[in-house]
C-alpha positions as CSV (number, residue, x, y, z in Angstrom):
1,M,-13.3,1.5,-17.3
2,P,-10.1,3.0,-15.7
3,Q,-10.6,5.6,-12.8
4,Y,-8.8,9.0,-12.8
5,L,-7.5,10.7,-9.5
6,A,-9.7,14.1,-9.0
7,E,-9.9,17.0,-6.8
8,I,-13.6,17.0,-5.8
9,S,-15.7,20.0,-4.6
10,G,-19.2,19.5,-4.0
11,D,-20.9,17.8,-7.2
12,K,-17.8,19.2,-9.4
13,F,-14.4,17.5,-10.2
14,T,-11.3,18.6,-11.9
15,L,-8.4,16.6,-13.2
16,S,-4.8,17.5,-13.3
17,K,-2.7,18.2,-16.2
18,E,-1.5,14.5,-16.1
19,E,-4.9,13.1,-15.6
20,A,-6.4,15.1,-18.4
21,R,-3.6,13.6,-20.8
22,H,-4.5,10.2,-19.8
23,L,-8.2,10.9,-20.8
24,K,-6.8,12.1,-24.2
25,V,-4.9,9.2,-24.9
26,A,-8.0,7.0,-24.0
27,R,-9.9,9.3,-26.6
28,V,-12.4,10.5,-23.9
29,K,-14.5,13.4,-25.1
30,A,-16.9,15.8,-23.3
31,G,-20.1,14.2,-22.4
32,E,-18.8,11.0,-21.7
33,K,-19.0,9.1,-18.4
34,I,-15.8,8.3,-16.4
35,K,-14.8,6.8,-13.0
36,I,-13.0,9.2,-10.6
37,F,-11.6,8.8,-6.9
38,D,-10.3,11.4,-4.5
39,G,-7.6,9.1,-3.1
40,L,-9.2,9.2,0.5
41,G,-11.5,6.3,-0.1
42,A,-14.2,7.5,-2.3
43,K,-15.0,7.1,-5.9
44,Y,-17.8,8.1,-8.4
45,F,-19.2,7.9,-11.9
46,A,-18.7,11.4,-13.4
47,E,-19.5,13.2,-16.8
48,V,-16.8,15.2,-18.3
49,Q,-17.6,18.6,-19.4
50,S,-14.7,20.2,-20.5
51,L,-11.2,18.9,-21.7
52,C,-8.1,20.6,-22.8
53,D,-4.3,20.0,-22.6
54,K,-3.8,21.4,-19.0
55,S,-7.0,20.1,-17.3
56,A,-10.4,18.4,-17.4
57,A,-13.5,19.2,-15.4
58,G,-16.9,17.9,-15.0
59,R,-19.8,16.9,-12.7
60,I,-20.4,14.0,-10.5
61,A,-23.3,11.6,-11.4
62,A,-23.2,8.9,-8.8
63,Q,-21.0,7.6,-5.8
64,I,-19.7,4.0,-6.6
65,P,-20.1,1.9,-3.3
66,H,-16.9,0.3,-2.0
67,A,-16.2,-2.1,0.7
68,A,-13.3,-0.9,3.2
69,P,-10.7,-3.7,4.1
70,K,-11.7,-5.6,7.2
71,R,-8.5,-4.0,8.9
72,E,-6.0,-1.4,8.4
73,V,-2.7,-3.0,7.5
74,I,0.6,-1.3,8.3
75,L,3.3,-3.0,6.3
76,C,6.5,-2.6,7.9
77,F,9.0,-3.3,5.4
78,S,13.0,-3.6,5.7
79,A,14.6,-1.7,2.9
80,I,15.3,-3.7,0.0
81,S,16.7,-2.9,-3.7
82,R,14.8,-0.2,-5.6
83,P,13.1,-2.5,-8.5
84,A,12.1,-5.0,-5.5
85,T,10.7,-2.1,-3.4
86,E,8.7,-0.6,-6.4
87,D,7.2,-4.2,-7.0
88,L,6.4,-4.2,-3.3
89,L,4.5,-1.1,-3.3
90,D,2.6,-2.0,-6.5
91,K,1.6,-5.5,-5.2
92,C,0.9,-4.7,-1.7
93,T,-1.4,-1.7,-2.7
94,Q,-3.6,-3.8,-4.9
95,A,-3.8,-6.2,-1.9
96,G,-5.1,-3.4,0.4
97,V,-2.2,-2.2,2.5
98,F,-3.4,1.0,4.5
99,A,0.2,2.4,5.1
100,F,3.8,1.5,4.0
101,Q,6.4,1.7,6.9
102,P,9.8,1.8,5.7
103,V,12.2,0.1,8.4
104,I,16.1,0.1,8.7
105,S,16.8,-3.5,10.1
106,E,20.3,-5.0,10.4
107,R,20.5,-6.4,6.8
108,A,18.4,-3.8,5.2
109,D,19.5,-1.7,1.9
110,K,20.3,1.3,3.8
111,D,21.1,3.4,0.7
112,L,17.5,3.0,-0.6
113,L,16.3,5.6,1.6
114,K,18.7,8.4,0.7
115,K,17.1,11.6,-0.7
116,W,14.0,10.5,1.1
117,D,11.7,13.4,-0.2
118,T,12.5,12.2,-3.8
119,K,11.9,8.6,-3.1
120,K,8.8,9.5,-1.3
121,E,7.3,11.4,-4.4
122,R,8.3,8.4,-6.7
123,W,6.6,6.1,-4.3
124,R,3.4,7.9,-4.3
125,Q,3.2,7.9,-7.9
126,I,3.6,4.1,-8.0
127,L,0.7,3.9,-5.4
128,T,-1.6,6.2,-7.4
129,A,-1.1,4.2,-10.4
130,A,-1.8,0.9,-8.5
131,C,-5.0,2.4,-7.1
132,K,-5.9,3.5,-10.5
133,Q,-5.3,0.0,-12.1
134,C,-7.1,-2.0,-9.4
135,E,-10.0,0.7,-8.6
136,Q,-8.8,1.1,-5.0
137,P,-10.3,4.4,-4.0
138,K,-7.9,5.3,-0.9
139,I,-4.2,5.7,-1.9
140,P,-2.0,4.4,1.1
141,L,-0.1,6.4,3.5
142,I,3.8,6.5,3.3
143,L,5.2,6.8,6.7
144,Q,8.7,8.2,7.7
145,P,11.5,5.4,7.9
146,L,12.1,4.1,11.4
147,S,14.5,1.8,13.0
148,F,13.6,-1.7,13.7
149,E,13.1,-1.1,17.4
150,E,11.1,2.1,16.6
151,A,8.7,0.2,14.3
152,L,8.3,-2.4,17.0
153,T,7.3,0.1,19.5
154,G,4.9,2.0,17.3
155,V,2.9,-0.8,15.8
156,I,0.6,-3.0,18.1
157,P,-0.8,-5.8,17.7
158,A,1.7,-6.9,14.8
159,I,3.1,-10.2,13.5
160,I,6.5,-10.8,11.8
161,C,7.1,-13.2,9.0
162,Y,10.4,-15.3,9.6
163,E,11.6,-18.4,7.6
164,N,12.9,-20.2,10.4
165,E,9.3,-20.1,12.3
166,K,7.9,-23.6,11.3
167,A,4.8,-24.0,13.7
168,V,2.4,-20.7,13.6
169,T,0.9,-20.0,10.4
170,I,0.1,-16.3,9.4
171,F,-3.8,-17.5,9.5
172,E,-3.5,-18.7,13.1
173,A,-1.7,-15.7,14.3
174,V,-4.3,-13.1,12.7
175,K,-7.2,-15.3,13.9
176,K,-6.0,-14.4,17.6
177,V,-6.1,-10.7,16.9
178,E,-9.3,-11.0,14.8
179,R,-11.2,-7.9,16.4
180,A,-8.2,-5.8,16.0
181,S,-8.9,-2.8,13.7
182,S,-5.3,-2.4,12.6
183,L,-2.3,-4.8,12.4
184,G,1.2,-4.4,12.0
185,L,3.1,-6.8,9.5
186,F,6.6,-7.1,9.3
187,I,8.6,-8.0,6.3
188,G,12.4,-8.9,6.4
189,P,14.9,-7.6,4.0
190,E,16.9,-9.9,1.4
191,G,18.6,-12.1,3.6
192,G,16.0,-12.1,6.4
193,Y,15.8,-11.2,9.8
194,T,18.6,-11.9,12.4
195,P,17.7,-14.2,15.2
196,Q,18.4,-11.3,17.5
197,E,15.9,-9.3,15.8
198,I,13.2,-11.9,16.2
199,K,13.9,-12.3,19.8
200,K,13.6,-8.6,20.1
201,A,10.3,-8.7,18.2
202,M,9.1,-11.3,20.6
203,D,10.1,-9.2,23.5
204,F,7.6,-6.7,22.2
205,K,4.8,-9.5,22.0
206,V,5.2,-9.5,17.9
207,T,4.5,-13.1,16.8
208,P,6.7,-14.8,14.3
209,V,5.0,-16.7,11.6
210,T,5.4,-18.8,8.7
211,L,4.3,-18.2,5.1
212,G,5.0,-21.9,4.1
213,G,7.7,-24.2,3.5
214,N,9.3,-22.2,0.4
215,I,11.9,-19.2,0.9
216,L,10.1,-16.3,-0.8
217,R,11.7,-13.1,-2.1
218,A,10.9,-10.0,0.2
219,E,8.6,-8.4,-2.3
220,T,6.8,-11.8,-2.9
221,A,6.5,-12.3,0.8
222,A,5.1,-9.0,1.6
223,A,2.0,-9.3,-1.2
224,V,1.5,-13.0,0.0
225,A,1.3,-11.8,3.6
226,S,-0.7,-8.7,2.9
227,W,-3.3,-10.6,1.0
228,A,-3.5,-13.3,3.9
229,V,-3.9,-10.9,6.8
230,L,-6.9,-9.1,4.9
231,Q,-9.1,-12.3,4.3
């Protein structure tokens, strides 16, 4: 059963025009039960009481228990191509990332973040669709783009995935900060980080880690690493 993003007030809910359209496509009728979520971390079973082309409404029947991730992961990802970014946002939302922090590193695709307000709205749509698909009730945050050094300053503790790191695995690094309620996770662009950036990260006490022997695409590395730090 898919879930629908709803506005919730007390024991009542309403759906937007777009969500109501999805209900009609799914052939849901008044009196039927659906799953809804508020985008803030709660989801419910609910009964549809009215449905038209522009909206839908009903009442909440029961809250659905949901286990929150063991820590809040802030994914600090260097700007990459648009298709790769959209894949990253989708897969890492499914993995349970708390917030996405775009970062302008030396080899980043700096054109990606032009017209930021438009990009941010498109990204939110992708995150919402991913939450609906995987039944995650909390839509991740999208943070304002930062320079690499600004991101290093703002996220503590943190780890950075680096293809030339051979000794420290991501699991070993996470074990050392097991009690941390939040964790920064840095993923480089296509072409990776420069040695100077890794040195700067280490100056900020950010630990370089390996994801294994294969060189992964940036969006693949982000999904693999996000899953790993949430275990």
